[in-house]
N, C-alpha and C positions, 0 to 999 in steps of 0.2 A: 556388091559393098551396102550398105548401109550408109544412107547419108545423113549426115546432121542437121539436124531440124535446133532454131533456133528460135525460142516460142518470144511469148512479149513476157511472161515470167523471167524467163533466163536474163532474158536483158533488162528487167529490173530489178533484181535479184543484184547482176552484173553492176548497175550503175546504184543499187542500193550501198554494197562494199566500196566502192570506191569511195565516194562520200563518206561515210562512216569507217572507215579505215585509215582514211588520210592519206591516201594512196597519191591523191596531187598535190598535197603539201610535201611531201615526200620526194616528187622529183622536181619542184620547184624548191626543195632545201638540197637536193642534191647537184640541179645546172646551180644555185648561187654559191654554194657550196666549192664547188669545183673551179666556179672562174674566179672566186674571192683564191683559192687557192695558188693559182697559176699566177694572179696578181702578188699576192703573196713571197708567191717564190721567189719571180723577176727582185724585187726588191731586196729582198735578205741577200742574195745573189749579188745583184749589182747597186748596192747601197752596205748591209750591213756587213756582210762578210769584209769585205775590202776594209773596215774600221776596224772589223774584230783581228782582220787579219795583219793591219797594221802594228796596233796593241800588242802583238803579240811576236812581231821581226820581223816587219815588214815587207814577207813574203805574201800570196796566199793561201788565204787558210785551207781549201782545199786540197794541197801540197804538204801540209804537213802531217807528218808521219812519222808515226816509233819504229825504231827499227829496234829488236829485241835481242839481238847480236844472234839467236838461231838460227840456222842452214839449214838443208838437207838439199841434196843433189842439185848445190851452185845457184839454189833460190835462197833468200833470206825471206825469216818470217820478219815484217810490218805490217802495224798498223795506222791506216788511216784515219788516225783521230781527228784530223781538220776537218775529213769530211761529214763526222758523223757528229762533229760541234756544229757542222752549216744545219746539217737535218733538223734536230733538235731544235734549234734556233726558228729553222721554219715550221714545225710542227707546232712550236708553241707559239710562234707570229700567226699562225694560218687559225687555230684551235679561240685567240684571242679577235681578231675581222672576224672571224663566223660568229662572236660570240655578241658582238656589237654589233654587225648587221641584224640578228635576230633580235637584241636589246631596241638599239633604236626604231627597227620596224615592227616589235612588238608583236611579232611573228609566238612568241611564247606564248602569247594570248589567246593566242586560234585553239592551241593542244588541251585547253580547259575545260570539260565537261559545262554544257548550261544544264543548272538545276529546274 
């Protein structure tokens, strides 16, 4: 078996790749996005969804279902529309929070190429 040799040229090429392709920025963005996503999910599930649930009938939004009236083999065809609405609210709220983080921290300016 041939051993792989890492030369100084290869190491420099890798460092250039990381710097030029924004790999560090991508990693930071993923970490911030994941943390923001978890925080937003907690806020939506524990604050916004109960308010929306209250407005639509005083029950948990996740428990809202639509029974189509169709049945096969003793199983009704039901759609959990409340869970879908909750997921959409979480998606929109997460996108808004990540946008605000990028805008406030001026991270969007890091992507612009210098002339």
